N, C-alpha and C positions, 0 to 999 in steps of 0.2 A: 095288342104288344105282339115285337117282333123278336125272331128267334136268330142267337150270333152264328157268322158263318164261318169257320176254320179257327144342369141352371138352379139418455131425455129428449124426448124429441114432443112438442106440442098437437094435442089432437085437438081438431077441430069440430064444431058440428056439420061440415059439406063434406069431411072424409068419413064417413060412413058405411058400410062393408056393400059390396057390389051384390046383385040378384045371388040365389041361389037356384037359378035355373041353368038344369045340365047343361054345356054346351059339348061334352066330349062324354062320351062312356068310360067307365071305372078301366077298362083296357087298355087306354091311352097313354103311352111313357113321353115325356116331355124333358130335356135337358138343355137347360142352359148353362154356358162357360161362369160367367159371374153372376151375383144377386140382384143386382139392379134389372137384369134382363127374367131372372124370375119373376120379381117384382109385377113386373108389365105383362107377363106371360099369365101370372096370376089373374091380372086385373080384369081379364074376358074369360078364361073359363074356372071351374069351380072345385072342391074337393074331390070330387068323384076324377078328377086327372092327375096323375102323379107327375108333380116338376120338382125336379131339383136342376143345385147348381155346380158348378163340379168345383171352382174356386173357393177354399174356405173362408171363415172369418180367419183378418189379420194377414194374408196372404196375399201377391200381386198379382197379377196376371202377365207383368211385363217377365214375370223371372220363375213361375209357379211350374212345377214337375206333377205331372198327372200320376195316381199310383194304379196300378194293374186291376184295380175293384171298379173304378173309373172308366179304364176302355173298355171292359164288360160291359158297363152300363150304357157306353155309346152304343154298342152290338144290339142292345137291344131296342134303342131308343128309335119311336117313330117322325120326333122331330128333333132336331139339335140345334138351337138358337147361338150365335154369338157375332161378334162386333163384327172382327173379320181380321186380316192376317198382321195390319198394323196393331192389332192391340195382342190378342191372343195367339203370340208366337208357338207358344206351346204346341197346338192346337194346326197348324197351317198343313204339315205334313200327314198326318194320322186322315184329316180331314177332305184331305183332295185325293186320296184313294177311291177308286171305282166303289168300294165297298158302302162307300156315305152318298153316294152319288145318289140326287133327289130327296135326300133326308136331312142334309145340313145347309141350313140358312145361314150368309153373311148380311147383317144389316146396314152396314155400313155400305151406303151406294158403290157400283165397284169405281165408279169415274173419279173418285174421291178416294183409293187405295193407291198405295204405294207398291203393294206387294209383299210386305214383310220379310223377313228374313227368315229363313228355315235353317239355320245354321248358328244355333246359338254360341257354339265356340268364334266361328269366323265375326258371328256380330259384336261380341267380346275385342277383337282385335283392333276392328273397326273403330271401337270407342278408344281404345290405348293410343291409335295412329293419329285421334282428331280432337283427344282431350283439349290439348294448350289451344287450338283453333276453335273450339266450341264456347272459350272463353270470352268471347267477343260477341258474341249472340245471343238475345233474350228470348231463346222460342226453345220448347220441350225437344227433346230428340226424338222427333218420328219420323226420321226418313226424311225430311223438310216437306212430308205429305200433310194432310188437313188432318187437326186435332182430331184422334179417333174417340174421345170421348162423349161420343154424342148422345148419349143418354141421359146426360146431366139436363140439355136445353128440352124442356118440358116439351117442346113442340115436335123436336124431331122426335121424341120417345115417343110423341103420339103417331108420328110416321111409323117409327117402327112398330107400334100397336096394331096398325092397320095391317102391316107385314106379315106381322106374325098370324093375325087373322085370316089369313088369305090362307095360310099355308095349312093352317090346321083345319082349315073349310075342306079341304082337300081331304081330308082324311075317311076311309070309307064310314064312322063310327064317329063323324061329326054332327053338331047341329047347327044350321050354319045360322036359324034363324036367334037362337038361343047366342053364340058367338056376337053379332049384329047387337042385338039389345045390351049385352054388356059391356060393347064399345060403347054404342053410345053411351050408356049410361056413365062410365069413363071420362070417355071425352067432357061431358056438363059438370063432373066432377072434378075434374082438372082443369078446368076453365075458371072454377069458381076457386080453386086452388091457387093459380096463379094471378087471381086478383085479388087474393087477401095478402100475398107474397109481396104482391107490387107495392101494397100500399102500408106495409110493414119497414119495408125498404126504404123508405123514403127518408126514414131518420140515418140512415147510414151513409148517405150521398157523398157527407166529407170527411169517410175515414178513407185515410191510405193504406189500401190492403195489399198485402202481402200473402203468398204462395208459395208454400215448400216448391212443391211444381205446379206445370202449368193445365193439371186437369183442371182446374175450377175456372177458365176461360169460358167454357159453354155457358155456364149460367151465371157468371157476371155479365155477360153483354146479352144475355136476354132482357136482363132485368136492370139492363143501363148503370151496372156497377161498375166501377174502373179499378181495373190491377196494377197498382203501382209500382210492383216487380216480384219476379219471380226469384226464389231461390238458389235451385239446381237447376240444371239443363236437363241431366237426365237421374231420374229419380233412383237410379240403382247405385247411383255415385254423388261421392260429395263434392260439393262445389269446388273449384282450381282458387287460387288462390286472389287473382286477379278477380274473378267475379266475387268472391267474397268481400273484397279491399271495397271494390264499386257499390255493395249491396248495402254493407255497413256504412259507407256515406252517404247512399239515399235512407236509409231509415231514420238515420239521427237528421236528417234535414225534412224530413217528411212530416206535414201534419197530422196527429193523431195517428201514427201507424199501429198497425194492425198484422199479424203474422197468421194466417190459417194455416195449422198444422194436421198431419195424416197420420192414424195410427199405424198404417202398415209400412211405415217408414222408420230407422232409426231415428230418437230423438235426439240422439247427441249431437248431430249434428246442427240444426238449429240451432239448440243452447248455445254452441261455441259463436256462431255467428250473431246472436240477438244479447251476448252478453254482453255487460255494461251498458245499455243501452235501453231508454225508456219507453218499453212498445207492450202493448198486451197481448196475450196468445187466445186462441179461439182453435178449439178441435171440430175439424168438418171429416165425412168418411164417403166418398165419391164412391166406395164398392156397399154402402150400407148395411154395413155390419150388423150393428143391433138394431135395426129397421122388422119387424116380425114377417115372413114372407104369410102375405094374405091378399085376397082384393084390394084394401086402401091402402098397401106397403108403399109404394110409388109415391101416392099423395102424400104420406109420411116421410118420405124420404125428401121431396123437397119441401117441405115444411121444415127438415132436421137441417139443412145446409142454409135455407134464411135463418135459422136460429142461431146457428154456427156465426154469420155476421153480425146477426145482432147485440152478441156478445160481446162484440169489440165497441160498443157504444162504453162512455165511460161508466155509465149509471149501472151498466151490468157488467163490471168488470169484478172480477175476485182477484 
């Protein structure tokens, strides 16, 4: 421990709990920015390591404001894992200070980052200036950089878990052999999960998938799904009138359209877009809010996203 100075799904047979081999001592404190990173961390450590995440259920890392108590939690953390400045803008200034040097780990490769925006007001002003221009582009507004939702792709998530293992193994209390054993077990279970999901999603290849914002693309591309359209270019703002009209035409003319909504954002926006259109709705949660935080959590998280797509099938529509 460090002291202050001044992070309904289907359970399947392969998703059993990982080994209870102690990977770190009980004094190790790990903080992750969002819950999916907590799930990846818990996949290779055990309950005697304290792992917490900052962004609570129902909140978005795009707009979250950290509480003072969470600031103190970061001060005592042995390791802090976050995606990077393109995702958790609320952490950029804080984690760039010398206080957190050597303890904070951005998991998105540096060559794929745009650097983020440390001034929230300037960021909002920039969105205002370019709102009309954004109507012409079917892309998520992440400063024209790569999609930072890297945890949704299971292979990228596995690479992140390797990075987490490497940094945890550097701690004095670490049991590197136990970390390696847990990581190997997680790799095997993730491979089985991927195979199971890929087989199930064959039935959804004919569905025209629309998403609320562009976060789903990493998962879709990994499993060879096609996203027909994205409702809003910036998840914190309603879509512009021109983009909305184009989407409504696209929804009407698409075979078996289904909209994947997200619990973190205002549902009134997508209701206004889909009103009067024959379309199915399914909910997926990129932040894994309802997934139990344990060693099997990430596997169940992947299954939950597949279940959302399968809910788009006519025989499963409610």
